[in-house]
C-alpha positions as CSV (number, residue, x, y, z in Angstrom):
1,M,2.2,-38.1,-10.0
2,Y,3.4,-35.5,-7.2
3,F,2.5,-34.4,-3.9
4,I,2.0,-30.8,-2.6
5,V,3.5,-30.4,0.9
6,P,3.6,-27.1,2.6
7,V,6.6,-25.4,3.5
8,I,6.3,-24.0,6.9
9,A,9.5,-21.7,8.4
10,I,10.0,-21.9,12.1
11,F,12.6,-19.4,13.8
12,T,13.3,-20.4,17.3
13,K,15.1,-18.6,19.9
14,F,13.9,-15.0,18.2
15,D,15.2,-13.3,21.3
16,A,18.7,-13.4,20.3
17,R,17.9,-11.0,17.8
18,D,16.1,-9.2,20.4
19,H,19.5,-8.8,22.4
20,N,21.7,-8.1,19.0
21,S,19.3,-5.2,18.3
22,F,19.4,-3.8,21.8
23,S,23.1,-3.8,21.8
24,R,23.3,-2.3,18.4
25,L,21.0,-0.1,19.6
26,Q,22.7,0.9,22.8
27,E,26.0,1.2,20.1
28,Q,24.4,4.0,18.4
29,G,23.8,6.0,21.4
30,Q,20.4,5.1,22.8
31,N,19.9,4.6,26.5
32,W,19.3,1.6,28.0
33,H,15.1,2.2,28.6
34,D,15.1,3.4,24.9
35,A,17.0,0.6,23.3
36,K,15.2,-2.1,25.3
37,H,11.9,-0.6,24.5
38,N,12.9,-0.2,20.6
39,A,15.1,-3.8,20.7
40,Q,11.8,-6.1,19.6
41,R,10.5,-3.7,16.8
42,E,14.1,-3.6,15.8
43,A,14.5,-7.2,15.1
44,E,11.1,-7.6,14.2
45,K,12.2,-5.4,11.0
46,S,15.3,-6.6,10.3
47,F,14.0,-9.9,10.2
48,Q,11.3,-8.6,7.9
49,T,14.2,-8.4,5.0
50,F,15.0,-11.8,5.6
51,V,11.8,-13.4,5.3
52,A,10.9,-11.3,2.5
53,D,13.7,-13.1,0.8
54,L,12.7,-16.1,1.8
55,Y,8.8,-15.7,0.0
56,R,10.6,-15.2,-3.0
57,S,12.9,-18.2,-3.4
58,T,11.4,-21.1,-5.4
59,H,10.0,-23.5,-2.7
60,R,8.4,-20.5,-0.5
61,P,6.7,-21.4,2.7
62,K,3.1,-21.1,3.3
63,T,3.4,-19.8,6.2
64,H,6.6,-18.7,9.2
65,V,6.6,-18.5,12.8
66,F,9.0,-16.8,15.1
67,M,9.3,-17.7,19.0
68,R,11.1,-15.8,21.5
69,S,12.1,-18.1,24.4
70,D,12.1,-15.5,27.2
71,V,8.1,-15.0,26.8
72,C,6.6,-17.7,25.0
73,F,5.8,-15.5,22.4
74,C,4.9,-16.9,19.1
75,M,3.6,-14.7,15.5
76,I,2.0,-16.8,13.0
77,Y,2.0,-15.0,9.1
78,S,0.5,-16.0,6.2
79,I,1.7,-14.1,3.3
């Protein structure tokens, strides 16, 4: 007998990814305004690569959540 327990992945402090993306975009030559505008989208895009690998694992999560602490922003995905 075994129990099925859903796995839910929660990623906190997602805004740190935003900061890293912002810095990387500025290093690539974007001005402050453009880098700020594009940082969140770039952070989410790079995160999706990691998440895709997570969902291919043996004990993949049923869903995942990421949170940005600065605006209490939360995205919930179900794949």
